[in-house]
C-alpha positions in Angstrom: -4.5 4.3 24.3 -5.2 7.9 24.9 -6.5 9.5 21.7 -9.4 8.3 19.7 -7.4 7.8 16.5 -10.4 6.5 14.6 -12.4 9.8 15.0 -9.3 11.9 14.1 -8.6 9.9 10.9 -12.1 10.1 9.7 -12.1 13.9 10.4 -9.1 14.3 8.2 -10.8 12.4 5.3 -14.0 14.4 5.8 -12.0 17.7 5.5 -12.5 18.6 9.1 -9.9 19.7 11.7 -8.8 16.5 13.6 -7.7 18.7 16.6 -4.2 17.1 16.4 -1.8 15.5 14.0 -2.6 11.8 13.3 0.7 10.0 13.8 0.5 6.7 11.9 3.9 5.1 11.2 4.0 1.7 9.6 6.3 -0.2 12.0 5.1 -3.8 11.2 8.2 -4.9 9.2 10.6 -3.3 11.7 8.8 -5.2 14.5 8.7 -8.6 12.8 12.3 -8.5 11.6 13.7 -7.4 15.0 11.5 -10.0 16.7 12.9 -12.7 14.4 16.5 -11.8 15.0 16.1 -11.1 18.7 17.0 -7.4 18.5 13.9 -5.7 19.8 14.6 -3.2 22.6 14.5 -4.9 25.9 11.2 -3.2 26.9 9.5 -4.9 24.0 10.4 -8.4 24.9 7.2 -10.4 24.8 5.3 -7.4 23.4 2.8 -7.4 20.5 2.8 -4.9 17.6 -0.1 -3.1 19.3 1.9 -2.8 22.5 4.6 -1.0 20.6 2.1 1.3 18.9 0.7 2.1 22.3 4.1 2.8 23.7 5.0 5.3 21.1 1.4 6.6 21.1 0.7 6.1 17.4 -2.1 4.9 15.3 -2.1 1.7 13.2 -3.1 1.7 9.5 -3.4 -1.8 8.3 -4.8 -4.5 10.5 -7.6 -6.2 8.5 -7.4 -8.6 5.6 -11.0 -9.8 5.1 -11.2 -10.4 1.4 -11.1 -14.1 0.5 -10.5 -15.5 -3.0 -11.4 -19.0 -4.2 -11.5 -20.9 -7.5 -14.0 -23.2 -9.0 -12.0 -25.0 -11.7 -8.4 -23.7 -11.1 -6.1 -25.7 -8.9 -3.1 -24.3 -7.2 -0.3 -26.6 -6.0 2.5 -25.3 -3.8 5.8 -27.0 -2.9 8.9 -25.8 -1.0 11.7 -26.8 -3.4 14.3 -25.3 -1.0 13.9 -23.8 2.5 13.5 -20.3 1.0 12.1 -21.2 -2.5 8.4 -21.8 -3.1 7.1 -23.3 -6.3 3.5 -22.6 -7.2 1.8 -24.2 -10.1 -1.5 -22.9 -11.4 -3.5 -25.7 -13.2 -6.4 -24.9 -15.5 -8.3 -26.8 -18.2 -6.4 -24.8 -20.9 -2.9 -25.0 -19.5 -0.6 -24.5 -16.6 1.4 -21.5 -15.2 4.4 -21.9 -12.9 6.0 -19.3 -10.6 8.9 -19.5 -8.1 9.1 -17.1 -5.1 12.3 -16.7 -3.2 11.9 -15.6 0.4 14.4 -13.4 2.1 16.4 -14.4 5.2 13.7 -14.1 7.8 10.9 -15.4 5.6 8.9 -12.1 5.9 9.0 -11.0 2.3 9.6 -12.6 -1.1 10.4 -11.7 -4.7 9.7 -13.5 -8.0 12.6 -15.6 -9.1 10.3 -16.9 -11.9 7.1 -15.1 -13.1 4.1 -17.2 -14.0 3.5 -15.5 -17.4 6.5 -16.1 -19.6 5.1 -15.1 -23.0 2.2 -13.0 -24.3 0.6 -16.3 -25.3 0.4 -17.3 -21.6 -2.0 -14.4 -20.9 -4.9 -16.6 -22.0 -4.3 -18.9 -19.1 -4.0 -15.9 -16.7 -7.3 -14.6 -18.0 -8.9 -18.0 -17.3 -7.6 -17.9 -13.7 -8.9 -14.4 -13.2 -12.3 -15.2 -14.7 -12.5 -18.3 -12.4 -11.9 -16.2 -9.3 -14.7 -15.7 -6.7 -14.6 -13.4 -3.7 -16.2 -13.2 -0.3 -15.9 -10.9 2.7 -14.9 -12.6 5.9 -17.3 -10.8 8.3 -16.1 -12.7 11.4 -12.4 -12.0 10.9 -13.3 -8.3 10.3 -15.3 -8.2 13.5 -12.5 -9.8 15.5 -9.8 -7.4 14.1 -11.9 -4.3 14.9 -12.5 -5.6 18.4 -8.8 -6.3 18.9 -7.6 -2.9 17.6 -10.4 -0.7 18.9 -9.9 3.1 18.3 -6.3 2.7 17.3 -7.1 3.0 13.7 -9.8 3.0 11.0 -10.3 -0.3 9.1 -8.7 -0.2 5.6 -6.7 -2.5 3.4 -5.3 -3.0 -0.1 -6.0 -5.8 -2.5 -5.2 -6.9 -6.0 -3.5 -4.3 -8.2 -5.0 -2.8 -11.4 -4.5 -5.0 -14.5 -1.3 -3.6 -16.0 0.3 -2.9 -12.6 -0.4 -6.5 -11.6 1.1 -7.7 -14.8 4.3 -5.7 -14.1 4.7 -6.6 -10.4 2.9 -9.9 -9.9 2.5 -11.9 -13.1 5.0 -11.1 -15.8 7.7 -8.8 -14.6 8.6 -5.3 -15.9 10.9 -6.2 -18.8 8.7 -8.9 -20.2 5.6 -6.7 -19.9 7.3 -3.9 -21.8 8.3 -6.2 -24.6 4.8 -7.7 -24.7 3.3 -4.2 -25.0 5.6 -3.5 -27.9 5.3 -6.9 -29.7 1.7 -8.0 -28.9 -0.3 -5.0 -27.7 -3.4 -6.8 -28.9 -2.9 -9.6 -26.4 -2.0 -7.3 -23.5 -5.0 -5.1 -24.1 -7.3 -8.1 -24.3 -5.9 -9.2 -21.0 -6.6 -5.8 -19.5 -10.2 -5.9 -20.7 -10.7 -9.4 -19.2 -9.0 -8.5 -16.0 -11.1 -5.4 -15.6 -14.3 -7.4 -16.0 -13.0 -9.9 -13.5 -12.3 -7.1 -11.1 -16.0 -6.1 -11.3 -16.9 -9.1 -9.1 -14.2 -8.2 -6.6 -15.4 -4.6 -6.4 -19.0 -5.8 -5.8 -17.8 -7.4 -2.6 -15.6 -4.5 -1.6 -18.2 -1.8 -2.2 -20.9 -3.7 -0.2 -18.5 -4.2 2.7 -18.5 -2.1 5.9 -14.8 -1.0 5.3 -14.8 2.8 5.3 -11.5 3.4 3.5 -9.9 1.5 0.6 -6.4 1.7 -0.6 -5.2 1.2 -4.2 -2.0 -0.5 -3.3 -0.4 0.1 -6.6 3.3 1.0 -5.8 3.4 3.5 -8.6 6.8 4.7 -9.7 7.4 7.1 -12.6 10.4 5.0 -13.7 8.1 2.0 -14.1 4.9 3.9 -15.0 6.0 6.9 -17.1 3.4 9.5 -18.1 2.4 7.9 -21.5 1.7 4.5 -19.8 0.1 6.1 -16.8 -2.3 8.1 -19.0 -3.2 5.3 -21.4 -3.5 2.3 -19.1 -3.7 3.4 -15.4 -5.8 6.5 -15.2 -8.8 5.2 -17.0 -9.0 2.2 -14.7 -8.5 4.4 -11.6 -11.2 6.8 -12.5 -13.7 4.0 -12.9 -12.8 2.4 -9.6 -12.5 5.5 -7.6 -15.8 6.8 -8.8 -17.4 3.5 -7.7 -15.8 3.7 -4.3 -16.9 7.3 -3.8 -20.4 6.5 -4.9 -20.5 3.8 -2.3 -19.8 6.4 0.4 -16.2 5.3 1.1 -12.8 7.1 1.1 -9.9 6.0 -1.1 -6.2 6.7 -1.4 -3.5 5.4 -3.8 0.0 4.1 -2.9 2.6 6.0 -5.0 5.9 5.3 -3.3 8.5 5.6 -6.0 9.8 8.4 -8.2 7.0 10.9 -8.6 8.1 14.1 -10.3 7.0 13.2 -13.9 3.6 12.2 -12.5 2.9 15.3 -10.5 0.5 16.8 -13.1 -1.7 13.7 -12.8 -2.2 13.5 -9.1 -5.6 15.3 -9.2 -6.8 13.7 -12.4 -8.8 11.0 -10.5 -11.1 11.8 -7.6 -9.3 9.9 -4.9 -9.1 11.5 -1.4 -5.3 11.1 -0.8 -1.9 10.0 -1.8 -0.1 7.4 0.3 3.7 7.0 0.7 4.8 9.9 -1.5 8.5 10.2 -0.8 10.2 13.6 -0.9 13.9 14.3 -1.2 16.5 13.2 -0.2 15.0 9.7 -0.7 12.5 10.6 -3.4 12.7 13.0 -6.4 10.2 15.7 -5.3 10.4 18.4 -2.7 7.6 18.8 -0.1 6.7 22.1 -1.8 6.3 20.5 -5.2 4.3 17.7 -3.7 1.9 20.2 -2.0 1.5 22.2 -5.1 0.6 19.1 -7.1 -1.7 17.6 -4.5 -3.6 20.7 -3.6 -6.2 19.7 -0.9 -5.6 16.0 -1.2 -4.8 14.1 2.0 -1.1 13.2 2.4 -0.6 9.9 4.1 3.0 9.5 5.3 5.6 12.0 3.9 8.7 11.5 6.1 11.5 9.8 4.2 12.3 6.5 5.9 16.0 7.1 5.8 15.6 9.9 8.4 15.0 7.1 11.0 18.4 5.5 10.3 21.0 6.3 12.9 23.5 7.9 10.4 21.1 10.7 9.5 21.0 13.6 11.9 17.9 14.0 14.1 17.8 17.6 13.1 17.0 16.7 9.6 14.0 14.6 10.8 12.8 17.4 13.0 12.9 20.0 10.3 11.1 17.6 7.8 8.3 16.9 10.3 7.8 20.6 11.0 7.6 21.4 7.3 5.2 18.6 6.5 2.8 19.8 9.3 3.2 23.4 8.2 2.3 22.5 4.5 -0.3 19.8 4.9 -2.1 20.0 8.2 -5.0 19.3 8.7 -5.1 17.3 5.5 -2.5 15.0 6.9 -2.0 11.4 8.2 1.6 11.7 9.2 3.7 8.6 8.6 6.9 7.1 7.2 7.3 6.8 3.4 6.7 4.1 3.5 7.8 2.0 6.5 10.3 2.1 9.4 13.4 0.1 8.2 14.5 -2.9 10.2 17.6 -0.9 11.4 15.5 2.2 12.0 15.5 3.8 15.4 12.2 3.3 17.3 13.3 6.2 19.6 13.0 8.5 16.6 9.4 7.3 16.1 8.8 8.4 19.7 10.6 11.7 19.0 8.1 12.5 16.2 5.2 11.8 18.5 6.5 14.3 21.0 7.2 16.8 18.3 3.8 16.7 16.7 2.1 17.0 20.1 4.1 20.2 20.7 3.4 21.6 17.2 -0.3 21.2 17.6 -0.3 23.0 20.9 1.4 25.9 19.2 -1.3 26.2 16.5 
């Protein structure tokens, strides 16, 4: 494996010099899709994801999922209504909610064809589901994952989104949520209060766990979460949770992978340690210089636009981008792809970045 990535990652979060650039591309989806369609490079036939990380000498970010959820009174029935359509019905003593997920061609990702919350009045059933949730930390799976991965990475993971973001992405959909905020803000805000209290139980488990880094996997996008919404509904929740996480002696970063320019003034308005998946031009809407000015001394996780790994973009653009990121952000940097290597991305370019960062650090 070579480097002790774990020590280097923790050094970055502690504000120390990691003595090298941490190269931590998320290649999971690339690997799984190409494995499914039989298009992995020949040298990776029969290989595992960790084998590929070792081959390109990179760290792995997400490899543990130890949080378990169970219900006391709620029942969840699932049925495949077509080979790629999953019907899920949530049954509670006060009503039912129904959602339909459509899975993509290889069955590795899905989107909501039908959201479970159809009207603001359905929120009372969602509240019941959240209040009925109980959480536990799977210590044995956590131990096994750490043993399997070793020093290739530091244990960290993401979990349920904040109340309003969960409503937008998981429960109700964007359009219906916006109409609900306009037509029945009382019901939406009551849901946010209930969901926040329900999250308290989840955070009790998270904060008492041995996981050293937590990720707010929010998928923030200024087009979906404009400044007025972000200030009113998101920031107050983030401040509460981040302060709890920091008080427990852990590090925390937030996933903001969409349009970002309108939200730049807010990046330091919560005490998190870093920003994950911020995407600069030409894929995103901010320059690296604008991002650095807004982030100050926060840790940047990722930073390289994913499209630079596609074959129709010149390698020179990738090289110049990497050099500029290292120049601006090192040592407060966990270099990666914003936010994943595409299925048609070139794994040789992942190896190219590894070679480049090794040379850049030697020059420092």
